[in-house]
N, C-alpha and C positions, 0 to 999 in steps of 0.2 A: 794920251796919258791920263787925262781927266776921267775919261770913261773907264779906264782900267782901275783907277783909284776908287771910283764910285762903285764898281762891281765888287772890288775887294772888300770895301767897307760893308756892302750888303751881305757878303758871305760871312764876315766877322760877326755882324749882328745876329744873323740866322744861327750861327754856331753857338753863340753865347745863349741864345734862347733855348736851343736844344739841350744844352749842358744841364745836368741835374743840379738842383740847389738843395741845401739842407732841408730835410722833411720838416713840415710844421706839424704840431700836435702837442700832446702832453709832454711836459719837461720832467726828466728824471735825473737825479744824481746817482752816483754809484751806490750809495747806501739804500736808495729807493729800489734799485735793481736787485740788490741783495735780498731785501725783504720780499719782493715779488717772486723772485726765483725760489725762495724757500717755501713759499705758499703754493706755487703752481707746478714745480718740477715733478714730473712723474717718477724720475729716478730717485729723488729724495723720498717720495712716498713709498716706493718699493723697499727702500732701506728701513723706513719706519715700520713697515709691515714685518720685516725680518725681526726687528726688535719685539714686535707684538707676539710673533711666534715663539720667541724665546721666553716671553713672560708666561704664555700658556704652558710651556714646558715645565716651568717651576710649579704651576698648579697641578700638572699631571704627576710629577714626582712626589709632591706633598700628599696628593690623594692616595698614593701607593702605601703611605704609612698608616692610613686609617683603615680599621677593620671593615670587611665587606659584610653587609647585611643582605641576606637573600631570603626569598620565600619559595616554597614548593607546595605542590598539591597534585594529587592523583586520584583516579576513580577507576574501579574495575567492576564489571558486570559478568557473572559466571552463568553458564547454561543451567546449572542445577546445584542444589545444595547437597553436600555429601556428609554423611555422619559415620562415626565409627561404631563398633559392636556395642559399646557402652552408651551410645547416644551422643557422644561428644561430637562437635562440629569439626569436620576435617576441611570442608570447603564451604564458605558462606555463599549466599546468593549474590551479595554485592559487598564491596568494601571501598573505603576511601580514606585518604590521609592528607594532611596538610601540616605545615609547620614553618618555623623561622630558623635560620642558621646564621650565626655570627662566626666569621673565620678570618684569620690573618696568619701570614707566614713571614718570618724574619730570619736573616742570616746572623749567626753568632758573631760574625766579623763586623756587623754594622754597615754593610755595603750600601743598604738602602739610604741611610742618612748621608753617606758620602756622595751618593748619586744626587740627592737633593741639594747638597752644597755645590756640586758641579753645575747643576741647573741654574743656581743663583749666579755663579761665576759666568756662565754662558750669557745670562741676561745682562750682566755688567759689561761683558765684552761686546755684546751687540750695541749697547749704548755708546761705547767708545767708537765702534765702527760707524755708527750713525753720524756722530759729530765730526769724525775724521772725514767721512764722505762729504758732508756739508761743506767743510773747509775746502776740499779739493774742488767741489762744484762751484763754490763762490769765487775761487781763484780763476776758474775758467770763465766765469762771468766778467771778472776784472780784466782778463786778457782780451776778451771780445770788446769790452768797453773801451780799452785803450787802443785797440786796433781801429775801432770806429773813430776815436778821437784823432789818431794819427791820420786816418784817411780824410777826415774833415779838415784838418790843418793843411794837409797836402793839397786839397782842393782850393783852400784859401790862398796858399802860397802860389799855386798855379795861376789863380786869378790875378794876384798881384804881379806875377811875372808877365802875364798876358798884357796887363795895363802898361807896364814899363816898356815892353817891346812895341806896343802900339804907338806910344809916344816917340820911341826911337825911329819907327818906320815913318811917322809923320815928319820928324826932323830930317830924315834922309831924303824924303820927297821934297821938302822945302829947299834943302841945299842943292838938290838936283835941278830944281826949277831956276835957281839963281846962278847955276853954273859952278857951284863950289864943290860938287861931288859928282861921281860918275854913276851911270846906270847900274853898274855892278854892285855898288854899295846899297842901292835901293833894293835890288834883287836879293842881296844877302839879308837885308832887313825883312823883306817879305818872307823869305824862307824860314828865318828864325821865328817870325810871327806865326806862320802856319804850324811849326813844330810846337809852339806854346799853346795854340788852340787844341791840337790833338792831345797834348799833355793834360789840359784841363778836362777835356771830355773823358779821358782815361781815368783821371783822378775822381771825377764825379761818379763814374760807374763803379770804381773800387769802393767809394763811400757807400753807395747803395748796397753793394754786396756785403760790406761789413755791418751795415745796419740790419740787413736781413738775418745775418748770422747771429747778431746779438739778440734780435727779437725771438729767434728760434730757441736759443739757450735759456732765455729768461721766461719765455711764454707770453710775449706781447703780440697782440694782433692789431691794435689801433696804431695810427701814426704817432710818432714820438720824436723828441729831440733830447739830446743828452746835455747835462750841465756840468761844467768843471767845478771841482771843489778846490779851495785854497791848498797850496802845497804845505806839507808838514815841515817841521823844523829839521835841521840837519840831523842826521843819524849819528848817535854817539856811542852806543854800547860796543864793547870790544868783542873780538871773535870768541874769546874764552867764555865771556858772559853769555853769548848767544848759544854756544854749544851746551853749556850747563842748563840753560833755559829749555833747549830742545829736548835734552834727555829727561828733564823733569816734567815737561808738559805735553810732549807729542802723544796724542791719543792713540795713534797707530802703534807706537811702541808699547803703550799700556795694554793695548789689545793683544799684541804678540806675547807680552809678559803674562797676561791672563791665560792665553792659549797654552803657554808652557805650564802654568800652574794646573790647568784643567787636565793636561796630558799626564802630569805626575799623579794627580788624584785618580785618574782613570786606571793607573797601574794598581792602586790599592783596591779599586772596585773589582778588577779582574782577579787579583789574588784572593779576594774574599770568596771566590767560588770553591776554594779548597777547604773552607770551613763548613761545618754542618749547618743545616737550617732547621729551625723549629717552627712547627705549625700549631697554632692555638685555635680552638673552636668551641662553640657552645650552641646547642640545638634544642629547640622545643618542637615536639611532634604530637599531633592529635590524630587518632585513628578511629574510624567508625566502620561498623560492619553489620550486616543483617543476614540471618539472625546472629545474635551475639553468643560467643562461647561462654562456658562457665567461668573460666579464669581470664576473661577479656580485660586487657589493660588499655584504657582509653588515652591517657596523657603520659608523655615521656619527656623528661628533661635530663640532658646529660652534657658533660663537657669532655673534651679530648685534647691530648697533647701528643704530638708526634715529632720524633727526631729523625731527620733524613741526612744521610751522608753517603756520598759517592766515592767508593774506593778506587775505581779504575774507569777511565773514559777514553782510553786509547791515546792519551797525550794531548787531547783537545785543549784542556785548561792550561797546560804548560805552553802550548803554542800561542794561546791568547795573551798570556803574560809577556812572552817574548815580543809579540807584536805591539802591545801597549808600551813596553819599554823602548822599543824602536821609535815609536811615534813621539815619545817624550824627548828622546835625543834629537829627533828632527825639529821639534818645536824649539829646543834650546839653540840649535844651530841657526834656525831662521831668525831668532831674536838677536843673536850676536851679529849676524849679517846685516840685519836692519839697523842696528846701532851704528855700524860703520857707514852704511849708506846715508843715514840721517846726518852724521857729522860731515860727510862729504857734501851733502846738499847745503848745509849751513855755510860751509866754507865757500863753495861756489857762489851762493847767493850773496854772501858778504862781499866777496871780491867784485862781483858784478855791480853791486850797489856803490861801493867805493869808487869803482871806475866811472860810473855815470856821474856821481857827485864831483869827481875830479875834473871831468872834461866839460861840464856845463859852463863853468866860469869862463874858460878859454873860448868856448863856442859863442857865448854871449859877446865877448870882446871881438871875436871874428866877425859876427854879424854887424856890429857897430862899424868896424873898419871897412867891411865890404860895402855897407850902405853908403858910408862917406866916400869911399873910393868910386862907387858907381855914380853918385851925384856929381863928384868932381869931374869924372871922365865925360859924362854927358854934357856938362857945361863946356868943357874943352872941345867936345865934338861940335857943339853948336857954333863955336867960333873958329873951327877949322884947326884946332890945336891937337886933336886926337883922331885916330882913324876908326873906321867901323869895327875893325877887329878888336881894338881896345875897348869899345863899348860892349861888344859881345862877351869878351873875356871877363870884364867887370860884372856884367849881368850874370854870367854863369857862376862866378865866384859867390855872388850874393845869393843866388838861388840855392846853390849847394850848401852854403853855410846855414841858411834858414831851415832847410830840410834836416840837416844834421842836428841843429839845436832843438827843433821840435821833436825829433826822434829821441834825443838824449833826455829831454825833460819827461816825456811820457814813459820812457824806459825806467827812469829813476822812480817815477810814481809806482809803476808796476813792481819794481824791485823791492820797494818798501813793503808792499803787500805780500810779496813772495817771502820776504824775511819773516813776516808774521806767520805765514803758513808753515814754513820749515821749522819755526820755533814753537809751533802749536798754540799761538795766541791770536789767530785770525778771528776766532769766534769766542774768545775767552770771556769777553764782557757780556755777550748776548746769548751764549749757549744755553739752551733750555732742555728740559726733559722731553723726550719724544711723546707725541700724542698717540695714544693707543686707541684703536677702534673699540 
């Protein structure tokens, strides 16, 4: 029996040595991970580039309102000079011309100015989309952070469970040697201990996987450890207050509202095609030729105004108007549907948070009771007043209550962040303008 116990102890030590331990390295809080993710995330940078593209769109439409200045030049070389009967030059030996032309065309409906306003609204919408995407991304960072925290706590709970079952196995061996227990009790203790060892190894591997996932999302390559922050105070706003806050601050709703406004303005732009357009121009031209004719005019300056109006285009403009109106109705329906979805998200998040807050106190009491119960049962077992099944049941109750409490605490922390996300306040204090290249 002594050889068997010695071999089992060796296996236990070897297993604990192989089990992963929390990684050493730089220490990060959740706020630190937020900052790093916003700096290193490729997907956030892609969204920032979309905002930059929208900004260049404003410059392009603004440039369309400025007259175009162009230059032209030409030169011709003829085979021979031709003259009329009176000696006047019909064809010179060579001629050339150059000049400057200033031109611009506007629609009488002012659709160009409406298009510039739309470009400005598109830029504003892209900024809403950028901050909204950052909020979603940082919430995914928080989810990975709390997954790692849960895995770490599960690993620690598994270690504590392994330590308890090791003491129980030792107590069962002692009782067997003095004849107060059967070999069956010791074998049951050994089986429970082996299960605890496998649970700890499994928890350690899950912790490594969660850490790798967090490192990928944030963009970390060096070893690191996470640091818990103090819990926030109890959540107090009512559901009605949260819903009003969400409708006022959700940037994705503002983006859809802006999209609806853009679609409505686009209808005006398309309808402007039914209006005439006016073209304005001014030209300076200088001509040289050799030999020069008698009435040769070297310099010419003139202006021109042209009015263009299309009477019939086969119904193309009418179809464009109908399409623009349909897109506006689609944008309106999408906005209404998004409002309903946001209110549902707020309600579900609120209920989830209140659930976690409600059960934490009872789970804390359950852990205290289960711990006292386990200590009492193990004492009774040492004096032969409790069976091995009583010890195992007490340990399972303690293990389950510890896991449930850890999950509830971390779920509450994540729910608080999710409440901020669904109400549009996750980045309210630190949201900044996008950095354009």
